[in-house]
All heavy atoms as a GROMACS GRO file, in nm:
protein
  595
    1MET      N    1  -0.771   0.186  -0.980
    1MET     CA    2  -0.751   0.223  -0.848
    1MET      C    3  -0.595   0.242  -0.826
    1MET      O    4  -0.516   0.171  -0.882
    1MET     CB    5  -0.799   0.120  -0.748
    1MET     CG    6  -0.777   0.157  -0.609
    1MET     SD    7  -0.845   0.039  -0.489
    1MET     CE    8  -1.012   0.090  -0.497
    2SER      N    9  -0.555   0.345  -0.752
    2SER     CA   10  -0.418   0.373  -0.722
    2SER      C   11  -0.350   0.262  -0.638
    2SER      O   12  -0.422   0.192  -0.567
    2SER     CB   13  -0.409   0.505  -0.641
    2SER     OG   14  -0.272   0.530  -0.601
    3SER      N   15  -0.221   0.246  -0.657
    3SER     CA   16  -0.150   0.151  -0.567
    3SER      C   17  -0.084   0.214  -0.448
    3SER      O   18  -0.020   0.158  -0.367
    3SER     CB   19  -0.050   0.070  -0.651
    3SER     OG   20   0.050   0.157  -0.702
    4ASN      N   21  -0.112   0.344  -0.444
    4ASN     CA   22  -0.049   0.437  -0.335
    4ASN      C   23  -0.136   0.410  -0.209
    4ASN      O   24  -0.262   0.450  -0.209
    4ASN     CB   25  -0.039   0.572  -0.375
    4ASN     CG   26   0.017   0.666  -0.265
    4ASN    OD1   27  -0.008   0.649  -0.155
    4ASN    ND2   28   0.094   0.761  -0.307
    5PRO      N   29  -0.084   0.354  -0.097
    5PRO     CA   30  -0.169   0.330   0.014
    5PRO      C   31  -0.231   0.454   0.075
    5PRO      O   32  -0.346   0.457   0.129
    5PRO     CB   33  -0.081   0.264   0.116
    5PRO     CG   34   0.059   0.265   0.063
    5PRO     CD   35   0.045   0.305  -0.080
    6VAL      N   36  -0.169   0.566   0.070
    6VAL     CA   37  -0.221   0.694   0.122
    6VAL      C   38  -0.337   0.727   0.036
    6VAL      O   39  -0.453   0.775   0.085
    6VAL     CB   40  -0.113   0.806   0.128
    6VAL    CG1   41  -0.174   0.940   0.166
    6VAL    CG2   42   0.003   0.769   0.217
    7LEU      N   43  -0.332   0.729  -0.091
    7LEU     CA   44  -0.446   0.764  -0.185
    7LEU      C   45  -0.561   0.659  -0.166
    7LEU      O   46  -0.682   0.711  -0.162
    7LEU     CB   47  -0.395   0.770  -0.328
    7LEU     CG   48  -0.302   0.877  -0.365
    7LEU    CD1   49  -0.254   0.865  -0.507
    7LEU    CD2   50  -0.359   1.013  -0.329
    8ILE      N   51  -0.524   0.534  -0.146
    8ILE     CA   52  -0.631   0.440  -0.119
    8ILE      C   53  -0.705   0.470   0.001
    8ILE      O   54  -0.830   0.464   0.008
    8ILE     CB   55  -0.578   0.297  -0.124
    8ILE    CG1   56  -0.525   0.258  -0.260
    8ILE    CG2   57  -0.684   0.196  -0.083
    8ILE    CD1   58  -0.438   0.127  -0.268
    9ALA      N   59  -0.633   0.495   0.107
    9ALA     CA   60  -0.692   0.528   0.238
    9ALA      C   61  -0.776   0.650   0.229
    9ALA      O   62  -0.887   0.667   0.279
    9ALA     CB   63  -0.588   0.547   0.347
   10HIS      N   64  -0.727   0.757   0.155
   10HIS     CA   65  -0.807   0.877   0.136
   10HIS      C   66  -0.942   0.847   0.065
   10HIS      O   67  -1.045   0.896   0.103
   10HIS     CB   68  -0.727   0.975   0.056
   10HIS     CG   69  -0.799   1.105   0.034
   10HIS    ND1   70  -0.872   1.133  -0.082
   10HIS    CD2   71  -0.816   1.216   0.110
   10HIS    CE1   72  -0.924   1.255  -0.069
   10HIS    NE2   73  -0.887   1.302   0.042
   11ASP      N   74  -0.931   0.760  -0.039
   11ASP     CA   75  -1.057   0.721  -0.112
   11ASP      C   76  -1.150   0.648  -0.023
   11ASP      O   77  -1.270   0.665  -0.028
   11ASP     CB   78  -1.021   0.643  -0.240
   11ASP     CG   79  -0.955   0.719  -0.348
   11ASP    OD1   80  -0.960   0.851  -0.335
   11ASP    OD2   81  -0.888   0.661  -0.435
   12LEU      N   82  -1.097   0.564   0.062
   12LEU     CA   83  -1.179   0.486   0.151
   12LEU      C   84  -1.251   0.574   0.248
   12LEU      O   85  -1.364   0.556   0.273
   12LEU     CB   86  -1.091   0.380   0.227
   12LEU     CG   87  -1.155   0.301   0.336
   12LEU    CD1   88  -1.255   0.206   0.273
   12LEU    CD2   89  -1.055   0.220   0.412
   13MET      N   90  -1.191   0.681   0.306
   13MET     CA   91  -1.244   0.765   0.394
   13MET      C   92  -1.358   0.850   0.328
   13MET      O   93  -1.460   0.879   0.394
   13MET     CB   94  -1.147   0.861   0.462
   13MET     CG   95  -1.057   0.789   0.556
   13MET     SD   96  -0.949   0.896   0.646
   13MET     CE   97  -0.834   0.951   0.523
   14ARG      N   98  -1.336   0.882   0.206
   14ARG     CA   99  -1.440   0.965   0.129
   14ARG      C  100  -1.563   0.878   0.091
   14ARG      O  101  -1.674   0.929   0.066
   14ARG     CB  102  -1.377   1.024   0.003
   14ARG     CG  103  -1.294   1.146   0.029
   14ARG     CD  104  -1.250   1.201  -0.100
   14ARG     NE  105  -1.232   1.095  -0.207
   14ARG     CZ  106  -1.241   1.114  -0.337
   14ARG    NH1  107  -1.272   1.235  -0.379
   14ARG    NH2  108  -1.219   1.022  -0.423
   15ASN      N  109  -1.536   0.746   0.066
   15ASN     CA  110  -1.643   0.666   0.004
   15ASN      C  111  -1.735   0.609   0.112
   15ASN      O  112  -1.688   0.556   0.222
   15ASN     CB  113  -1.576   0.551  -0.060
   15ASN     CG  114  -1.664   0.468  -0.153
   15ASN    OD1  115  -1.784   0.477  -0.137
   15ASN    ND2  116  -1.611   0.393  -0.241
   16GLU      N  117  -1.860   0.620   0.092
   16GLU     CA  118  -1.963   0.564   0.187
   16GLU      C  119  -2.029   0.432   0.130
   16GLU      O  120  -2.140   0.406   0.145
   16GLU     CB  121  -2.071   0.665   0.208
   16GLU     CG  122  -2.016   0.798   0.268
   16GLU     CD  123  -1.970   0.776   0.413
   16GLU    OE1  124  -2.026   0.692   0.486
   16GLU    OE2  125  -1.876   0.849   0.456
   17GLY      N  126  -1.946   0.357   0.057
   17GLY     CA  127  -1.991   0.240  -0.014
   17GLY      C  128  -2.038   0.132   0.081
   17GLY      O  129  -2.025   0.143   0.207
   18GLY      N  130  -2.081   0.023   0.027
   18GLY     CA  131  -2.136  -0.094   0.114
   18GLY      C  132  -2.012  -0.171   0.168
   18GLY      O  133  -1.898  -0.141   0.140
   19ALA      N  134  -2.050  -0.268   0.254
   19ALA     CA  135  -1.951  -0.343   0.325
   19ALA      C  136  -1.866  -0.418   0.238
   19ALA      O  137  -1.743  -0.422   0.264
   19ALA     CB  138  -2.031  -0.440   0.427
   20MET      N  139  -1.913  -0.472   0.128
   20MET     CA  140  -1.823  -0.547   0.039
   20MET      C  141  -1.719  -0.448  -0.030
   20MET      O  142  -1.602  -0.494  -0.045
   20MET     CB  143  -1.908  -0.620  -0.070
   20MET     CG  144  -1.975  -0.742  -0.013
   20MET     SD  145  -1.877  -0.858   0.090
   20MET     CE  146  -1.773  -0.923  -0.044
   21GLU      N  147  -1.761  -0.333  -0.065
   21GLU     CA  148  -1.678  -0.241  -0.132
   21GLU      C  149  -1.566  -0.195  -0.030
   21GLU      O  150  -1.450  -0.184  -0.069
   21GLU     CB  151  -1.759  -0.117  -0.184
   21GLU     CG  152  -1.672  -0.025  -0.262
   21GLU     CD  153  -1.749   0.088  -0.322
   21GLU    OE1  154  -1.870   0.071  -0.349
   21GLU    OE2  155  -1.688   0.195  -0.346
   22VAL      N  156  -1.608  -0.177   0.090
   22VAL     CA  157  -1.499  -0.139   0.196
   22VAL      C  158  -1.403  -0.254   0.214
   22VAL      O  159  -1.281  -0.231   0.226
   22VAL     CB  160  -1.577  -0.099   0.325
   22VAL    CG1  161  -1.476  -0.084   0.438
   22VAL    CG2  162  -1.654   0.025   0.306
   23CYS      N  163  -1.450  -0.377   0.212
   23CYS     CA  164  -1.361  -0.492   0.229
   23CYS      C  165  -1.263  -0.494   0.106
   23CYS      O  166  -1.146  -0.512   0.130
   23CYS     CB  167  -1.442  -0.621   0.226
   23CYS     SG  168  -1.533  -0.650   0.385
   24GLU      N  169  -1.308  -0.470  -0.014
   24GLU     CA  170  -1.220  -0.464  -0.124
   24GLU      C  171  -1.122  -0.349  -0.114
   24GLU      O  172  -1.002  -0.373  -0.150
   24GLU     CB  173  -1.310  -0.450  -0.250
   24GLU     CG  174  -1.395  -0.570  -0.290
   24GLU     CD  175  -1.488  -0.545  -0.396
   24GLU    OE1  176  -1.488  -0.429  -0.458
   24GLU    OE2  177  -1.580  -0.634  -0.438
   25GLN      N  178  -1.159  -0.243  -0.059
   25GLN     CA  179  -1.066  -0.126  -0.046
   25GLN      C  180  -0.959  -0.154   0.056
   25GLN      O  181  -0.841  -0.122   0.038
   25GLN     CB  182  -1.143   0.000  -0.016
   25GLN     CG  183  -1.226   0.047  -0.132
   25GLN     CD  184  -1.305   0.169  -0.095
   25GLN    OE1  185  -1.349   0.189   0.013
   25GLN    NE2  186  -1.341   0.252  -0.201
   26ILE      N  187  -0.999  -0.220   0.160
   26ILE     CA  188  -0.904  -0.260   0.273
   26ILE      C  189  -0.804  -0.359   0.209
   26ILE      O  190  -0.686  -0.355   0.234
   26ILE     CB  191  -0.973  -0.315   0.402
   26ILE    CG1  192  -1.053  -0.201   0.467
   26ILE    CG2  193  -0.873  -0.383   0.489
   26ILE    CD1  194  -0.964  -0.098   0.530
   27GLU      N  195  -0.851  -0.450   0.130
   27GLU     CA  196  -0.776  -0.546   0.069
   27GLU      C  197  -0.675  -0.483  -0.028
   27GLU      O  198  -0.557  -0.525  -0.036
   27GLU     CB  199  -0.845  -0.655  -0.002
   27GLU     CG  200  -0.911  -0.752   0.099
   27GLU     CD  201  -0.994  -0.856   0.035
   27GLU    OE1  202  -0.976  -0.890  -0.077
   27GLU    OE2  203  -1.086  -0.919   0.100
   28ALA      N  204  -0.714  -0.377  -0.095
   28ALA     CA  205  -0.630  -0.304  -0.176
   28ALA      C  206  -0.521  -0.227  -0.094
   28ALA      O  207  -0.407  -0.226  -0.143
   28ALA     CB  208  -0.712  -0.205  -0.259
   29ILE      N  209  -0.556  -0.175   0.010
   29ILE     CA  210  -0.456  -0.110   0.097
   29ILE      C  211  -0.355  -0.216   0.147
   29ILE      O  212  -0.237  -0.199   0.150
   29ILE     CB  213  -0.525  -0.048   0.221
   29ILE    CG1  214  -0.604   0.073   0.181
   29ILE    CG2  215  -0.420  -0.011   0.326
   29ILE    CD1  216  -0.697   0.137   0.285
   30ALA      N  217  -0.403  -0.345   0.187
   30ALA     CA  218  -0.318  -0.444   0.227
   30ALA      C  219  -0.221  -0.480   0.118
   30ALA      O  220  -0.100  -0.499   0.141
   30ALA     CB  221  -0.400  -0.564   0.273
   31ASN      N  222  -0.266  -0.496  -0.002
   31ASN     CA  223  -0.183  -0.532  -0.106
   31ASN      C  224  -0.072  -0.427  -0.140
   31ASN      O  225   0.040  -0.459  -0.160
   31ASN     CB  226  -0.265  -0.565  -0.244
   31ASN     CG  227  -0.344  -0.696  -0.236
   31ASN    OD1  228  -0.301  -0.777  -0.161
   31ASN    ND2  229  -0.456  -0.695  -0.290
   32ALA      N  230  -0.115  -0.303  -0.140
   32ALA     CA  231  -0.021  -0.194  -0.156
   32ALA      C  232   0.087  -0.192  -0.044
   32ALA      O  233   0.206  -0.172  -0.072
   32ALA     CB  234  -0.094  -0.065  -0.162
   33CYS      N  235   0.039  -0.212   0.076
   33CYS     CA  236   0.134  -0.223   0.187
   33CYS      C  237   0.224  -0.342   0.182
   33CYS      O  238   0.351  -0.334   0.219
   33CYS     CB  239   0.057  -0.219   0.318
   33CYS     SG  240  -0.005  -0.057   0.359
   34LEU      N  241   0.178  -0.455   0.133
   34LEU     CA  242   0.263  -0.572   0.117
   34LEU      C  243   0.373  -0.547   0.016
   34LEU      O  244   0.489  -0.585   0.032
   34LEU     CB  245   0.181  -0.691   0.077
   34LEU     CG  246   0.097  -0.754   0.187
   34LEU    CD1  247   0.001  -0.855   0.130
   34LEU    CD2  248   0.182  -0.820   0.294
   35GLU      N  249   0.332  -0.472  -0.094
   35GLU     CA  250   0.440  -0.439  -0.195
   35GLU      C  251   0.547  -0.344  -0.132
   35GLU      O  252   0.660  -0.358  -0.152
   35GLU     CB  253   0.376  -0.376  -0.310
   35GLU     CG  254   0.291  -0.468  -0.400
   35GLU     CD  255   0.238  -0.400  -0.516
   35GLU    OE1  256   0.287  -0.292  -0.568
   35GLU    OE2  257   0.124  -0.451  -0.565
   36ALA      N  258   0.495  -0.246  -0.056
   36ALA     CA  259   0.588  -0.144   0.009
   36ALA      C  260   0.674  -0.225   0.109
   36ALA      O  261   0.800  -0.187   0.125
   36ALA     CB  262   0.511  -0.037   0.072
   37ASN      N  263   0.617  -0.323   0.177
   37ASN     CA  264   0.696  -0.397   0.278
   37ASN      C  265   0.817  -0.467   0.214
   37ASN      O  266   0.913  -0.478   0.281
   37ASN     CB  267   0.602  -0.496   0.353
   37ASN     CG  268   0.669  -0.569   0.462
   37ASN    OD1  269   0.719  -0.497   0.554
   37ASN    ND2  270   0.669  -0.704   0.458
   38GLU      N  271   0.798  -0.516   0.092
   38GLU     CA  272   0.915  -0.586   0.034
   38GLU      C  273   1.025  -0.494   0.022
   38GLU      O  274   1.148  -0.520   0.050
   38GLU     CB  275   0.876  -0.634  -0.105
   38GLU     CG  276   0.774  -0.752  -0.094
   38GLU     CD  277   0.728  -0.797  -0.236
   38GLU    OE1  278   0.803  -0.760  -0.335
   38GLU    OE2  279   0.626  -0.868  -0.251
   39VAL      N  280   1.010  -0.364  -0.017
   39VAL     CA  281   1.118  -0.265  -0.030
   39VAL      C  282   1.165  -0.227   0.105
   39VAL      O  283   1.290  -0.215   0.125
   39VAL     CB  284   1.055  -0.143  -0.108
   39VAL    CG1  285   1.172  -0.032  -0.111
   39VAL    CG2  286   1.018  -0.178  -0.246
   40ILE      N  287   1.084  -0.201   0.198
   40ILE     CA  288   1.122  -0.162   0.339
   40ILE      C  289   1.200  -0.275   0.401
   40ILE      O  290   1.296  -0.245   0.474
   40ILE     CB  291   0.991  -0.120   0.426
   40ILE    CG1  292   0.948   0.015   0.360
   40ILE    CG2  293   1.037  -0.112   0.568
   40ILE    CD1  294   0.814   0.053   0.423
   41GLU      N  295   1.163  -0.398   0.378
   41GLU     CA  296   1.241  -0.505   0.440
   41GLU      C  297   1.383  -0.510   0.388
   41GLU      O  298   1.481  -0.542   0.458
   41GLU     CB  299   1.175  -0.647   0.408
   41GLU     CG  300   1.051  -0.672   0.502
   41GLU     CD  301   1.091  -0.680   0.657
   41GLU    OE1  302   1.189  -0.742   0.687
   41GLU    OE2  303   1.022  -0.617   0.726
   42ARG      N  304   1.402  -0.477   0.259
   42ARG     CA  305   1.538  -0.475   0.197
   42ARG      C  306   1.615  -0.345   0.228
   42ARG      O  307   1.739  -0.350   0.252
   42ARG     CB  308   1.534  -0.482   0.055
   42ARG     CG  309   1.509  -0.634   0.006
   42ARG     CD  310   1.508  -0.634  -0.148
   42ARG     NE  311   1.375  -0.564  -0.175
   42ARG     CZ  312   1.305  -0.566  -0.284
   42ARG    NH1  313   1.352  -0.640  -0.386
   42ARG    NH2  314   1.194  -0.512  -0.300
   43HIS      N  315   1.551  -0.233   0.234
   43HIS     CA  316   1.619  -0.105   0.231
   43HIS      C  317   1.586  -0.017   0.356
   43HIS      O  318   1.652   0.092   0.365
   43HIS     CB  319   1.602  -0.028   0.106
   43HIS     CG  320   1.629  -0.099  -0.016
   43HIS    ND1  321   1.762  -0.139  -0.059
   43HIS    CD2  322   1.547  -0.160  -0.118
   43HIS    CE1  323   1.752  -0.212  -0.161
   43HIS    NE2  324   1.633  -0.223  -0.200
   44GLY      N  325   1.483  -0.051   0.424
   44GLY     CA  326   1.435   0.032   0.535
   44GLY      C  327   1.516   0.022   0.666
   44GLY      O  328   1.583  -0.075   0.681
   45THR      N  329   1.503   0.123   0.747
   45THR     CA  330   1.568   0.122   0.879
   45THR      C  331   1.496   0.019   0.962
   45THR      O  332   1.374  -0.016   0.932
   45THR     CB  333   1.558   0.250   0.947
   45THR    OG1  334   1.424   0.290   0.977
   45THR    CG2  335   1.630   0.357   0.864
   46PRO      N  336   1.553  -0.033   1.068
   46PRO     CA  337   1.477  -0.127   1.167
   46PRO      C  338   1.348  -0.060   1.216
   46PRO      O  339   1.252  -0.127   1.229
   46PRO     CB  340   1.577  -0.140   1.286
   46PRO     CG  341   1.716  -0.124   1.213
   46PRO     CD  342   1.697  -0.015   1.108
   47GLU      N  343   1.348   0.075   1.232
   47GLU     CA  344   1.229   0.144   1.278
   47GLU      C  345   1.120   0.134   1.174
   47GLU      O  346   1.003   0.109   1.202
   47GLU     CB  347   1.255   0.285   1.314
   47GLU     CG  348   1.348   0.299   1.442
   47GLU     CD  349   1.500   0.297   1.416
   47GLU    OE1  350   1.531   0.277   1.291
   47GLU    OE2  351   1.571   0.292   1.502
   48MET      N  352   1.162   0.159   1.045
   48MET     CA  353   1.066   0.144   0.937
   48MET      C  354   1.005   0.006   0.925
   48MET      O  355   0.884  -0.013   0.907
   48MET     CB  356   1.129   0.183   0.800
   48MET     CG  357   1.160   0.337   0.788
   48MET     SD  358   1.247   0.347   0.627
   48MET     CE  359   1.296   0.515   0.644
   49GLN      N  360   1.093  -0.091   0.946
   49GLN     CA  361   1.044  -0.231   0.936
   49GLN      C  362   0.946  -0.261   1.049
   49GLN      O  363   0.845  -0.326   1.023
   49GLN     CB  364   1.169  -0.318   0.943
   49GLN     CG  365   1.257  -0.313   0.820
   49GLN     CD  366   1.383  -0.378   0.836
   49GLN    OE1  367   1.418  -0.438   0.943
   49GLN    NE2  368   1.474  -0.381   0.736
   50THR      N  369   0.969  -0.210   1.169
   50THR     CA  370   0.877  -0.232   1.278
   50THR      C  371   0.743  -0.164   1.252
   50THR      O  372   0.642  -0.227   1.274
   50THR     CB  373   0.943  -0.187   1.414
   50THR    OG1  374   1.057  -0.257   1.436
   50THR    CG2  375   0.852  -0.203   1.524
   51LEU      N  376   0.753  -0.045   1.202
   51LEU     CA  377   0.627   0.030   1.179
   51LEU      C  378   0.544  -0.044   1.068
   51LEU      O  379   0.421  -0.051   1.075
   51LEU     CB  380   0.656   0.171   1.133
   51LEU     CG  381   0.698   0.266   1.255
   51LEU    CD1  382   0.754   0.397   1.200
   51LEU    CD2  383   0.588   0.283   1.362
   52MET      N  384   0.611  -0.087   0.971
   52MET     CA  385   0.543  -0.166   0.867
   52MET      C  386   0.473  -0.290   0.911
   52MET      O  387   0.360  -0.330   0.878
   52MET     CB  388   0.635  -0.190   0.743
   52MET     CG  389   0.567  -0.259   0.625
   52MET     SD  390   0.419  -0.166   0.558
   52MET     CE  391   0.502  -0.045   0.469
   53ARG      N  392   0.553  -0.360   0.990
   53ARG     CA  393   0.492  -0.483   1.048
   53ARG      C  394   0.369  -0.447   1.135
   53ARG      O  395   0.268  -0.522   1.134
   53ARG     CB  396   0.595  -0.559   1.143
   53ARG     CG  397   0.704  -0.627   1.061
   53ARG     CD  398   0.792  -0.702   1.154
   53ARG     NE  399   0.917  -0.739   1.068
   53ARG     CZ  400   1.036  -0.691   1.097
   53ARG    NH1  401   1.046  -0.609   1.207
   53ARG    NH2  402   1.136  -0.726   1.022
   54LEU      N  403   0.386  -0.344   1.215
   54LEU     CA  404   0.255  -0.295   1.291
   54LEU      C  405   0.143  -0.263   1.198
   54LEU      O  406   0.026  -0.304   1.223
   54LEU     CB  407   0.293  -0.184   1.378
   54LEU     CG  408   0.189  -0.127   1.465
   54LEU    CD1  409   0.123  -0.238   1.562
   54LEU    CD2  410   0.239  -0.009   1.550
   55LEU      N  411   0.170  -0.193   1.095
   55LEU     CA  412   0.067  -0.148   1.009
   55LEU      C  413  -0.001  -0.278   0.936
   55LEU      O  414  -0.121  -0.278   0.927
   55LEU     CB  415   0.120  -0.055   0.892
   55LEU     CG  416   0.034  -0.014   0.784
   55LEU    CD1  417  -0.096   0.064   0.832
   55LEU    CD2  418   0.103   0.073   0.680
   56LEU      N  419   0.081  -0.370   0.895
   56LEU     CA  420   0.024  -0.488   0.836
   56LEU      C  421  -0.061  -0.562   0.934
   56LEU      O  422  -0.163  -0.620   0.894
   56LEU     CB  423   0.139  -0.578   0.776
   56LEU     CG  424   0.199  -0.519   0.648
   56LEU    CD1  425   0.329  -0.598   0.618
   56LEU    CD2  426   0.108  -0.519   0.532
   57PHE      N  427  -0.010  -0.566   1.054
   57PHE     CA  428  -0.090  -0.636   1.156
   57PHE      C  429  -0.229  -0.571   1.179
   57PHE      O  430  -0.334  -0.636   1.192
   57PHE     CB  431  -0.008  -0.640   1.298
   57PHE     CG  432  -0.083  -0.697   1.410
   57PHE    CD1  433  -0.097  -0.837   1.421
   57PHE    CD2  434  -0.138  -0.613   1.509
   57PHE    CE1  435  -0.171  -0.892   1.522
   57PHE    CE2  436  -0.209  -0.671   1.615
   57PHE     CZ  437  -0.220  -0.807   1.622
   58GLN      N  438  -0.231  -0.436   1.180
   58GLN     CA  439  -0.343  -0.366   1.205
   58GLN      C  440  -0.448  -0.387   1.084
   58GLN      O  441  -0.574  -0.400   1.096
   58GLN     CB  442  -0.324  -0.214   1.218
   58GLN     CG  443  -0.261  -0.174   1.351
   58GLN     CD  444  -0.343  -0.211   1.472
   58GLN    OE1  445  -0.467  -0.186   1.472
   58GLN    NE2  446  -0.286  -0.267   1.578
   59ILE      N  447  -0.395  -0.383   0.962
   59ILE     CA  448  -0.475  -0.411   0.846
   59ILE      C  449  -0.529  -0.546   0.851
   59ILE      O  450  -0.654  -0.563   0.822
   59ILE     CB  451  -0.387  -0.395   0.715
   59ILE    CG1  452  -0.361  -0.243   0.696
   59ILE    CG2  453  -0.462  -0.440   0.590
   59ILE    CD1  454  -0.249  -0.222   0.597
   60GLY      N  455  -0.456  -0.653   0.898
   60GLY     CA  456  -0.506  -0.786   0.903
   60GLY      C  457  -0.616  -0.791   1.012
   60GLY      O  458  -0.718  -0.861   0.990
   61GLN      N  459  -0.603  -0.718   1.118
   61GLN     CA  460  -0.713  -0.715   1.223
   61GLN      C  461  -0.841  -0.654   1.158
   61GLN      O  462  -0.952  -0.703   1.184
   61GLN     CB  463  -0.666  -0.642   1.340
   61GLN     CG  464  -0.573  -0.721   1.426
   61GLN     CD  465  -0.544  -0.649   1.565
   61GLN    OE1  466  -0.540  -0.531   1.575
   61GLN    NE2  467  -0.541  -0.738   1.660
   62GLU      N  468  -0.824  -0.543   1.083
   62GLU     CA  469  -0.942  -0.484   1.026
   62GLU      C  470  -1.005  -0.573   0.920
   62GLU      O  471  -1.127  -0.582   0.910
   62GLU     CB  472  -0.904  -0.350   0.955
   62GLU     CG  473  -1.018  -0.276   0.893
   62GLU     CD  474  -1.130  -0.241   1.003
   62GLU    OE1  475  -1.097  -0.224   1.118
   62GLU    OE2  476  -1.234  -0.219   0.953
   63ILE      N  477  -0.928  -0.638   0.844
   63ILE     CA  478  -0.986  -0.741   0.746
   63ILE      C  479  -1.066  -0.848   0.821
   63ILE      O  480  -1.171  -0.880   0.780
   63ILE     CB  481  -0.879  -0.809   0.659
   63ILE    CG1  482  -0.819  -0.703   0.558
   63ILE    CG2  483  -0.932  -0.925   0.585
   63ILE    CD1  484  -0.701  -0.740   0.486
   64ALA      N  485  -1.008  -0.900   0.928
   64ALA     CA  486  -1.076  -1.002   1.008
   64ALA      C  487  -1.211  -0.944   1.064
   64ALA      O  488  -1.305  -1.011   1.064
   64ALA     CB  489  -0.987  -1.052   1.116
   65ARG      N  490  -1.206  -0.823   1.121
   65ARG     CA  491  -1.324  -0.766   1.176
   65ARG      C  492  -1.437  -0.751   1.072
   65ARG      O  493  -1.554  -0.773   1.091
   65ARG     CB  494  -1.302  -0.628   1.239
   65ARG     CG  495  -1.250  -0.625   1.378
   65ARG     CD  496  -1.247  -0.479   1.436
   65ARG     NE  497  -1.152  -0.400   1.372
   65ARG     CZ  498  -1.028  -0.386   1.416
   65ARG    NH1  499  -0.982  -0.457   1.513
   65ARG    NH2  500  -0.945  -0.302   1.354
   66GLN      N  501  -1.389  -0.707   0.950
   66GLN     CA  502  -1.488  -0.691   0.844
   66GLN      C  503  -1.545  -0.819   0.795
   66GLN      O  504  -1.668  -0.828   0.771
   66GLN     CB  505  -1.424  -0.610   0.725
   66GLN     CG  506  -1.405  -0.465   0.758
   66GLN     CD  507  -1.347  -0.394   0.657
   66GLN    OE1  508  -1.323  -0.442   0.531
   66GLN    NE2  509  -1.302  -0.265   0.673
   67GLN      N  510  -1.470  -0.922   0.795
   67GLN     CA  511  -1.517  -1.054   0.755
   67GLN      C  512  -1.616  -1.112   0.848
   67GLN      O  513  -1.722  -1.164   0.807
   67GLN     CB  514  -1.404  -1.148   0.736
   67GLN     CG  515  -1.324  -1.124   0.615
   67GLN     CD  516  -1.204  -1.220   0.602
   67GLN    OE1  517  -1.167  -1.292   0.691
   67GLN    NE2  518  -1.136  -1.215   0.488
   68VAL      N  519  -1.589  -1.087   0.979
   68VAL     CA  520  -1.690  -1.122   1.089
   68VAL      C  521  -1.824  -1.038   1.068
   68VAL      O  522  -1.930  -1.105   1.073
   68VAL     CB  523  -1.632  -1.103   1.225
   68VAL    CG1  524  -1.743  -1.121   1.335
   68VAL    CG2  525  -1.524  -1.210   1.249
   69ALA      N  526  -1.814  -0.916   1.040
   69ALA     CA  527  -1.932  -0.836   1.029
   69ALA      C  528  -2.009  -0.876   0.906
   69ALA      O  529  -2.136  -0.881   0.910
   69ALA     CB  530  -1.886  -0.686   1.009
   70VAL      N  531  -1.949  -0.906   0.797
   70VAL     CA  532  -2.016  -0.955   0.678
   70VAL      C  533  -2.090  -1.086   0.704
   70VAL      O  534  -2.205  -1.103   0.666
   70VAL     CB  535  -1.919  -0.962   0.555
   70VAL    CG1  536  -1.981  -1.043   0.445
   70VAL    CG2  537  -1.870  -0.828   0.507
   71GLN      N  538  -2.024  -1.174   0.774
   71GLN     CA  539  -2.074  -1.305   0.810
   71GLN      C  540  -2.204  -1.293   0.901
   71GLN      O  541  -2.287  -1.368   0.895
   71GLN     CB  542  -1.975  -1.396   0.871
   71GLN     CG  543  -1.874  -1.440   0.771
   71GLN     CD  544  -1.764  -1.517   0.831
   71GLN    OE1  545  -1.755  -1.543   0.957
   71GLN    NE2  546  -1.674  -1.565   0.753
   72GLU      N  547  -2.195  -1.191   0.977
   72GLU     CA  548  -2.306  -1.163   1.077
   72GLU      C  549  -2.421  -1.094   1.015
   72GLU      O  550  -2.530  -1.086   1.086
   72GLU     CB  551  -2.250  -1.091   1.204
   72GLU     CG  552  -2.160  -1.178   1.284
   72GLU     CD  553  -2.109  -1.101   1.410
   72GLU    OE1  554  -2.120  -0.980   1.417
   72GLU    OE2  555  -2.046  -1.167   1.493
   73GLU      N  556  -2.405  -1.030   0.906
   73GLU     CA  557  -2.519  -0.966   0.833
   73GLU      C  558  -2.630  -1.064   0.802
   73GLU      O  559  -2.597  -1.169   0.760
   73GLU     CB  560  -2.477  -0.895   0.707
   73GLU     CG  561  -2.396  -0.772   0.732
   73GLU     CD  562  -2.351  -0.701   0.600
   73GLU    OE1  563  -2.391  -0.753   0.496
   73GLU    OE2  564  -2.284  -0.602   0.604
   74PRO      N  565  -2.755  -1.023   0.828
   74PRO     CA  566  -2.864  -1.116   0.789
   74PRO      C  567  -2.866  -1.139   0.638
   74PRO      O  568  -2.831  -1.044   0.565
   74PRO     CB  569  -2.987  -1.048   0.841
   74PRO     CG  570  -2.950  -0.906   0.861
   74PRO     CD  571  -2.799  -0.901   0.887
   75ASP      N  572  -2.900  -1.256   0.596
   75ASP     CA  573  -2.910  -1.286   0.457
   75ASP      C  574  -3.011  -1.192   0.392
   75ASP      O  575  -3.119  -1.174   0.442
   75ASP     CB  576  -2.941  -1.429   0.424
   75ASP     CG  577  -2.821  -1.522   0.462
   75ASP    OD1  578  -2.712  -1.474   0.455
   75ASP    OD2  579  -2.856  -1.638   0.502
   76ARG      N  580  -2.979  -1.135   0.274
   76ARG     CA  581  -3.074  -1.059   0.213
   76ARG      C  582  -3.132  -1.131   0.090
   76ARG      O  583  -3.061  -1.180  -0.005
   76ARG     CB  584  -3.004  -0.929   0.149
   76ARG     CG  585  -2.953  -0.838   0.262
   76ARG     CD  586  -2.884  -0.718   0.207
   76ARG     NE  587  -2.816  -0.661   0.321
   76ARG     CZ  588  -2.724  -0.570   0.300
   76ARG    NH1  589  -2.683  -0.536   0.186
   76ARG    NH2  590  -2.668  -0.509   0.408
   77ALA      N  591  -3.267  -1.150   0.091
   77ALA     CA  592  -3.331  -1.235  -0.011
   77ALA      C  593  -3.381  -1.148  -0.116
   77ALA      O  594  -3.415  -1.041  -0.116
   77ALA     CB  595  -3.436  -1.310   0.055
   0.00000   0.00000   0.00000
């Protein structure tokens, strides 16, 4: 899988996989953005830093939503 967050997001939109696969893809996006955040924190403008923090916050919210959705799914026997 690519470490480019744009390519990961594109693959996520094309993929109609199950909930667990989507969770894994969102986590891959989060990891890519965390790596990019390290560079932006050192070399980015204040505006870039703010946007990255907002993006990471939104990704965190999506991960939390997905974890709740997975927990609420009925057990499959």
